[in-house]
C-alpha positions as CSV (number, residue, x, y, z in Angstrom):
1,M,71.0,130.0,104.5
2,S,74.5,129.7,105.8
3,I,75.8,127.4,103.1
4,A,78.5,128.8,101.0
5,E,81.4,127.8,98.7
6,T,84.7,128.8,100.1
7,R,88.4,129.0,99.2
8,D,89.6,130.0,102.6
9,K,91.6,127.1,104.3
10,D,91.5,128.6,107.7
11,P,87.9,127.8,108.8
12,L,88.3,124.5,107.0
13,R,91.3,123.6,109.2
14,R,89.6,124.8,112.3
15,L,86.8,122.5,111.7
16,F,88.8,119.7,110.7
17,A,90.8,120.0,113.9
18,R,87.9,118.3,115.7
19,D,88.5,115.1,114.5
20,P,91.7,114.9,112.1
21,I,91.6,111.2,111.6
22,G,87.8,111.4,110.6
23,A,88.8,114.1,108.0
24,I,92.3,112.8,107.2
25,Y,91.4,112.7,103.3
26,Q,90.0,116.2,103.7
27,I,93.1,117.7,105.4
28,G,95.3,116.1,102.8
29,D,93.2,117.7,100.0
30,L,94.2,121.2,101.5
31,D,97.4,120.9,100.1
32,D,98.4,123.1,97.2
33,A,98.8,120.2,94.7
34,A,95.3,118.8,95.4
35,F,93.5,122.1,96.2
36,P,92.8,123.1,92.6
37,H,90.8,119.9,92.2
38,C,88.5,120.7,95.2
39,R,85.3,122.9,95.7
40,W,84.7,123.2,99.3
41,F,81.1,124.0,100.8
42,V,80.4,125.0,104.4
43,D,77.3,125.1,106.4
44,G,78.6,127.7,108.9
45,T,80.5,125.9,111.5
46,R,78.2,122.7,111.2
47,G,79.7,120.7,108.3
48,V,81.7,120.6,105.3
49,L,81.2,119.1,101.8
50,L,84.1,118.4,99.5
51,I,83.7,117.8,95.5
52,Y,87.0,116.3,94.6
53,T,87.5,116.4,90.8
54,G,90.9,115.1,90.5
55,L,89.6,111.4,89.6
56,A,87.8,110.2,86.6
57,V,84.8,109.7,88.7
58,P,84.6,112.7,91.5
59,M,84.6,112.0,95.1
60,V,82.1,113.7,97.5
61,A,83.6,113.9,100.9
62,L,81.4,114.9,103.9
63,F,82.4,116.1,107.4
64,G,80.0,117.1,110.4
65,E,76.4,117.8,109.8
66,V,75.8,117.5,106.4
67,D,72.2,117.1,105.5
68,A,71.7,120.5,104.4
69,L,74.8,120.5,102.2
70,V,73.5,117.5,100.6
71,R,70.1,118.9,99.7
72,E,71.4,122.3,98.5
73,V,74.9,121.8,97.0
74,P,74.8,120.9,93.1
75,L,76.5,117.5,93.2
76,P,77.8,115.7,90.2
77,K,75.3,113.1,88.4
78,R,77.5,110.6,89.6
79,F,80.1,110.0,92.4
80,Y,82.0,108.2,95.0
81,T,81.3,108.8,98.6
82,K,82.0,107.4,102.1
83,V,79.5,108.1,104.7
84,P,78.3,106.6,108.2
85,D,74.8,106.6,107.2
86,R,73.1,105.9,103.6
87,A,70.2,108.1,104.7
88,V,72.3,111.2,103.6
89,F,71.7,110.2,100.0
90,E,68.0,109.3,100.2
91,G,66.6,109.3,96.8
92,W,69.8,108.7,94.9
93,N,70.8,105.4,93.5
94,L,73.5,103.7,95.5
95,S,75.8,100.8,94.4
96,A,76.6,97.6,96.5
97,P,78.2,99.0,99.8
98,D,81.9,98.7,100.7
99,E,81.8,98.6,104.5
100,L,85.0,100.2,105.8
101,Y,86.8,100.9,109.1
102,V,88.7,104.2,109.5
103,M,91.9,103.8,111.5
104,G,94.5,106.1,112.7
105,L,98.0,105.7,113.6
106,Q,98.5,106.0,117.5
107,E,102.0,104.9,118.1
108,L,104.2,103.7,115.5
109,A,105.7,100.0,116.2
110,S,109.2,99.2,115.0
111,F,109.6,96.2,112.7
112,P,113.3,95.5,111.7
113,S,113.2,93.8,108.4
114,A,115.8,92.9,105.7
115,I,113.2,93.4,102.9
116,Q,114.4,96.0,100.5
117,I,112.2,99.0,100.4
118,E,112.5,101.9,97.8
119,R,110.8,105.2,96.8
120,V,108.5,105.1,93.7
121,T,108.0,108.3,91.6
122,D,106.6,106.4,88.3
123,G,103.4,104.8,88.6
124,A,104.0,102.5,85.7
125,H,106.8,101.0,87.7
126,I,104.5,99.3,90.1
127,A,101.3,99.2,88.0
128,A,101.3,95.6,87.6
129,L,101.3,94.8,91.3
130,Y,97.6,95.8,91.5
131,Q,96.6,92.8,89.5
132,H,96.9,91.2,92.9
133,Y,94.5,93.9,94.4
134,P,91.0,93.3,92.6
135,G,88.8,96.5,93.1
136,N,91.7,98.9,93.8
137,Y,91.8,102.6,93.3
138,F,95.2,102.9,91.9
139,D,96.0,105.3,89.3
140,P,99.5,105.5,88.1
141,A,99.2,109.3,87.2
142,Q,98.8,110.1,91.0
143,V,102.1,108.5,92.0
144,P,104.2,111.6,91.3
145,S,102.2,114.0,93.7
146,N,102.0,111.3,96.2
147,V,104.4,109.3,98.6
148,Y,104.9,105.7,97.4
149,L,107.2,102.9,98.4
150,A,107.8,99.5,96.6
151,A,109.3,96.1,98.3
152,R,111.6,93.9,96.5
153,I,113.0,90.3,97.3
154,D,115.6,89.0,95.1
155,G,115.3,91.9,92.9
156,N,111.5,91.3,92.1
157,L,108.9,93.8,92.9
158,V,106.7,92.2,95.4
159,G,104.7,94.8,97.2
160,A,103.7,98.6,97.2
161,A,102.0,101.0,99.5
162,G,101.5,104.8,99.1
163,T,99.2,107.9,99.8
164,H,95.7,108.5,98.5
165,A,96.0,112.3,99.9
166,W,98.8,114.0,102.0
167,S,100.1,117.2,102.9
168,A,103.3,118.1,104.7
169,A,102.2,121.6,105.4
170,E,99.0,120.4,106.8
171,G,100.5,117.5,108.7
172,A,98.2,114.8,107.5
173,A,98.1,111.7,105.4
174,A,95.9,109.1,104.4
175,I,97.5,105.8,103.3
176,G,96.1,103.6,100.9
177,N,96.8,101.1,97.8
178,V,98.7,98.7,100.0
179,V,99.4,95.6,97.9
180,T,101.6,92.2,98.1
181,A,102.0,90.1,95.3
182,A,100.0,86.8,96.0
183,A,102.9,84.4,95.9
184,H,104.6,86.4,98.5
185,R,102.1,86.9,101.2
186,G,102.7,86.0,104.8
187,R,106.2,87.3,104.9
188,G,105.7,90.8,106.6
189,I,106.1,92.7,103.3
190,A,103.0,94.8,103.7
191,R,103.8,95.4,107.5
192,A,107.6,96.6,106.5
193,L,106.2,98.9,103.8
194,M,103.6,100.4,106.2
195,V,106.3,100.9,108.9
196,R,108.7,102.7,106.5
197,L,106.0,104.7,104.9
198,C,104.9,106.0,108.3
199,E,108.4,106.8,109.2
200,E,108.9,108.6,106.1
201,L,105.5,110.6,106.5
202,A,106.5,111.6,109.9
203,A,109.7,112.6,108.8
204,R,108.1,115.0,106.4
205,G,105.8,116.5,109.0
206,C,102.6,114.3,109.0
207,R,101.3,114.5,112.6
208,H,98.0,112.6,111.7
209,I,98.1,109.3,109.5
210,G,95.0,107.5,108.8
211,L,93.7,104.9,106.5
212,H,90.3,103.1,105.5
213,V,90.1,99.3,105.2
214,N,87.4,96.9,104.4
215,R,85.7,95.7,107.6
216,G,86.0,92.1,106.3
217,N,89.7,91.9,105.5
218,R,90.8,90.9,108.8
219,T,94.3,90.2,107.6
220,A,94.9,93.8,106.6
221,I,93.4,95.0,110.0
222,A,95.5,92.8,112.1
223,C,98.5,94.0,110.0
224,Y,97.7,97.5,110.5
225,E,97.2,97.0,114.2
226,R,100.8,95.7,114.6
227,V,102.0,98.7,112.8
228,G,100.3,100.9,115.5
229,F,96.9,101.8,113.9
230,R,93.6,101.4,116.0
231,I,90.0,101.4,114.8
232,H,88.7,105.2,114.7
233,S,85.0,104.6,113.3
234,A,82.9,102.9,110.7
235,I,81.9,104.1,107.4
236,T,80.5,103.0,104.1
237,Q,81.5,103.4,100.8
238,W,79.1,103.7,97.7
239,T,79.1,104.8,94.1
240,V,76.2,107.5,93.9
241,S,74.2,108.3,90.9
242,V,71.0,110.3,89.9
243,A,68.0,108.4,90.6
């Protein structure tokens, strides 16, 4: 059996280089800040299974051919996952699905804007904004180790965006937690935040920038396309638990 746990980043990098946008979260988690929260399992050169323990509920991230990994690796009793095909977890209990697109930045568009954008280092500073984003995965404790920006209009916080995972050393970032206060939508706030965030990430060495978005959120998808993102693939997110 070729399945093994590893702490060697180099073979992981070689595998993820096949599809950097599809593996954008995993590449970000190779960063030294996230790596202590990760357990990596490989099936030769066929696939990778990551158990990320830095969240209240672990995340299991998959890449490549993973059927054998799912069968053989001891998984948590409850976890989040994102996969193209639910058959991977046949026999487990799965929550209602969240259908997502994977999008990757192809060419960043310019967007001149007078909206004030500022760097955020304290998650408590923007936490109240996420009441406008039901079902969000925002955790204030993760802000200091990620890259977050906030938008102000007339001195009031009206939007925020940041990274779920990123690594300057690995050259990759996964954007998430993009929110605009309900009363201020339709004013280009999310677009201004996204353009500035992508510019900052690129300046820090991120060559690959991706995100996941609900397939039914046409407004967000259109915004991201105007920024320069394109749909890469489709996946589904579930909470998985022991049957």
